[in-house]
C-alpha positions as CSV (number, residue, x, y, z in Angstrom):
1,M,22.0,-8.6,-14.8
2,S,19.5,-11.0,-16.3
3,T,17.5,-9.9,-19.3
4,K,14.4,-10.8,-17.2
5,H,14.6,-7.5,-15.4
6,F,13.2,-4.1,-16.5
7,F,16.2,-2.2,-15.3
8,S,19.9,-3.3,-15.6
9,S,20.7,-1.7,-12.2
10,T,18.7,-0.9,-9.1
11,D,20.3,2.6,-8.9
12,G,17.6,5.2,-8.9
13,V,14.8,2.6,-9.4
14,V,12.9,3.9,-6.3
15,K,12.8,7.5,-7.5
16,K,11.7,6.3,-11.0
17,A,8.9,4.3,-9.5
18,L,7.7,7.2,-7.3
19,N,8.0,9.7,-10.2
20,S,5.9,7.4,-12.3
21,L,3.2,7.1,-9.6
22,V,3.0,10.9,-9.1
23,A,3.0,11.6,-12.8
24,R,-0.2,9.6,-13.1
25,N,-2.0,11.2,-10.2
26,P,-2.4,15.0,-10.1
27,N,-3.3,14.9,-6.4
28,L,0.1,13.7,-5.4
29,Q,3.4,15.4,-5.0
30,H,6.9,13.9,-4.7
31,D,9.6,15.3,-2.5
32,E,12.3,13.7,-4.7
33,D,15.3,14.4,-2.4
34,N,13.6,12.6,0.5
35,R,11.5,10.1,-1.5
36,V,8.3,11.3,0.2
37,V,5.0,11.0,-1.7
38,F,2.3,13.2,-0.2
39,S,-1.2,14.4,-0.9
40,K,-1.4,18.0,-2.3
41,T,-5.0,18.2,-1.2
42,H,-4.4,17.5,2.5
43,D,-6.3,20.0,4.7
44,S,-4.1,20.9,7.7
45,S,-7.2,21.0,9.9
46,K,-7.4,17.2,9.5
47,V,-5.3,14.5,11.3
48,T,-2.2,13.5,9.2
49,L,-1.5,9.8,8.7
50,I,2.1,8.9,7.6
51,S,3.6,5.5,7.0
52,G,6.4,4.1,5.1
53,G,9.2,1.5,4.9
54,G,11.6,-0.1,2.7
55,S,10.9,-0.1,-1.0
56,G,10.3,-3.3,-2.9
57,H,6.9,-3.9,-1.4
58,E,4.9,-1.7,-3.9
59,P,2.2,-0.6,-4.0
60,A,2.9,-0.2,-0.2
61,W,3.2,2.6,0.9
62,S,3.1,5.2,-1.7
63,G,0.3,3.5,-3.5
64,Y,-1.9,4.1,-0.4
65,V,-1.6,7.9,-0.4
66,G,-4.9,9.7,-1.1
67,D,-8.1,11.1,0.3
68,G,-9.3,8.9,3.2
69,M,-6.0,6.9,3.2
70,L,-2.4,7.9,4.0
71,T,-1.5,11.6,3.8
72,A,2.1,10.8,3.1
73,A,4.4,7.8,2.5
74,V,8.1,7.6,3.0
75,A,10.1,5.3,0.8
76,G,13.4,3.8,2.0
77,D,15.9,2.1,-0.2
78,V,15.0,-1.4,-1.5
79,F,14.3,-3.4,1.7
80,A,15.7,-0.7,4.0
81,S,14.0,1.6,6.4
82,P,13.6,5.3,5.5
83,S,15.9,7.6,7.5
84,T,14.8,9.9,10.3
85,K,15.5,12.9,7.9
86,Q,13.2,11.5,5.3
87,I,10.4,11.0,7.9
88,M,10.9,14.5,9.2
89,S,10.4,15.7,5.6
90,A,7.1,13.9,5.4
91,I,6.0,15.5,8.7
92,K,6.9,19.0,7.4
93,N,5.3,18.4,4.0
94,V,1.8,17.6,5.5
95,P,1.5,19.4,8.9
96,S,-1.7,19.2,10.9
97,K,-3.2,21.4,13.5
98,N,-5.0,18.3,15.0
99,G,-2.1,15.9,15.1
100,I,0.0,13.4,13.2
101,I,-0.2,9.6,13.4
102,L,2.9,7.7,12.4
103,G,1.9,4.2,11.4
104,I,4.9,1.8,11.8
105,T,4.9,-1.7,10.5
106,N,7.0,-3.1,13.4
107,Y,10.3,-3.6,11.5
108,T,13.4,-2.8,13.6
109,G,14.7,0.0,11.4
110,D,11.3,1.5,10.9
111,M,10.7,1.5,14.7
112,L,14.0,3.2,15.3
113,H,13.7,5.9,12.6
114,F,10.0,6.7,13.0
115,G,10.5,6.8,16.8
116,L,13.4,9.2,16.4
117,A,11.4,11.3,14.0
118,R,8.5,11.4,16.5
119,E,10.9,12.6,19.2
120,K,12.4,15.3,16.9
121,G,8.9,16.4,15.9
122,L,7.7,16.6,19.5
123,S,10.7,18.8,20.3
124,M,9.6,21.1,17.4
125,G,6.1,21.4,18.7
126,Y,4.3,18.9,16.5
127,N,1.6,16.7,18.2
128,I,2.7,13.2,17.1
129,K,1.5,9.7,18.1
130,V,2.8,6.4,17.0
131,V,0.7,3.3,16.1
132,S,2.7,0.1,15.6
133,F,0.9,-2.3,13.3
134,T,1.5,-5.9,14.4
135,D,-1.2,-7.8,12.5
136,D,0.9,-10.4,10.6
137,A,-0.3,-13.8,11.6
138,A,2.0,-15.8,9.3
139,L,4.4,-16.5,12.1
140,G,3.0,-17.8,15.3
141,R,3.5,-16.0,18.6
142,K,6.4,-18.3,19.6
143,K,8.4,-17.5,16.5
144,S,7.8,-13.8,16.7
145,E,8.1,-13.3,20.4
146,L,11.5,-11.6,20.4
147,V,10.6,-8.7,18.0
148,G,6.9,-9.0,17.8
149,R,4.7,-9.6,14.8
150,R,5.3,-7.6,11.7
151,G,2.8,-5.3,10.1
152,L,0.8,-5.8,7.0
153,A,-0.3,-2.1,7.0
154,G,-1.9,-2.0,3.6
155,N,-5.0,-3.7,4.9
156,I,-5.1,-1.9,8.2
157,L,-4.5,1.5,6.8
158,G,-7.1,1.1,4.0
159,E,-9.7,0.2,6.6
160,L,-8.5,2.9,9.0
161,G,-8.8,5.5,6.4
162,H,-12.2,4.3,5.2
163,L,-13.7,3.8,8.7
164,Y,-12.3,7.0,10.3
165,S,-11.8,9.5,7.6
166,S,-15.1,11.3,8.2
167,M,-14.6,11.4,11.9
168,M,-11.0,12.5,11.6
169,D,-12.2,15.5,9.7
170,Q,-14.1,16.7,12.8
171,C,-12.0,15.3,15.6
172,H,-8.7,15.9,17.3
173,I,-6.0,13.2,17.4
174,E,-6.5,12.9,21.2
175,D,-9.9,11.5,20.5
176,F,-8.4,8.6,18.7
177,W,-5.6,7.8,21.2
178,R,-5.9,5.4,24.0
179,A,-3.3,3.3,25.9
180,D,-4.4,0.3,23.7
181,G,-4.2,2.2,20.4
182,I,-7.1,3.4,18.3
183,S,-9.6,0.7,19.0
184,G,-12.9,1.9,20.5
185,S,-11.8,5.5,20.2
186,H,-14.7,6.4,18.0
187,Q,-16.9,6.6,21.1
188,A,-14.9,9.7,22.4
189,C,-15.2,11.3,19.0
190,R,-19.0,10.7,18.8
191,R,-19.5,12.5,22.2
192,R,-17.8,15.6,20.7
193,L,-19.9,15.6,17.4
C-alpha cells in the first residue's frame, strides 16, 4: 500500500475509527461486535432516530449521534451497507416507548437491510417507521429515475434533530408520521401539547 495512507490495510479500520470517536465522547457507547455507536443518555420515553450506511463517508453517520440528533448509527464495511443483524442491534440498544424512526439514505443495500430490520422489529413488538431520504440534487430526475435520488442525510438529520427534538420529547411517533413523511406533522403534535 502507498505510504500516503495512515493504515497499511483496511482490515479493522472501521472499528478503530468508531473506537476513537467513542473514546473522545463520554456520552457515546460502541457495540463493537455490531459496529453500532449509540447515545448512553437516550431516554426511552423519547422517539429513537437511527441511521447508518457504508463506512468511508465519515463523519456520517456515527459523527451525528448525540442529543437532538441521531440516537444511534450503524456502520457497515467500507462502502457497504450494514447488515440486518447490525441494525437490529441498534434497535435493541436504544429502545423507545414512543417509537423508532429508521432514516435510510436510499441506497439499495441500505433500503434492503433497514427494511428487513423494520419487519423483524415489528414482529418483535417495536413501533418502527422508515423515512427514506432522497434529497440529493446532484443527479437530475432523469438520471436517477430508476433507483431514485440518493440521500445526503447529514444535513437533513441535523435539521430534523434541531427542529423536532423538543417536540419529540413530548410526542409520540404517530404524531410525526404522515403518508408523505414527516413534513407538516408538527401541527398534530402542537394540538397535543
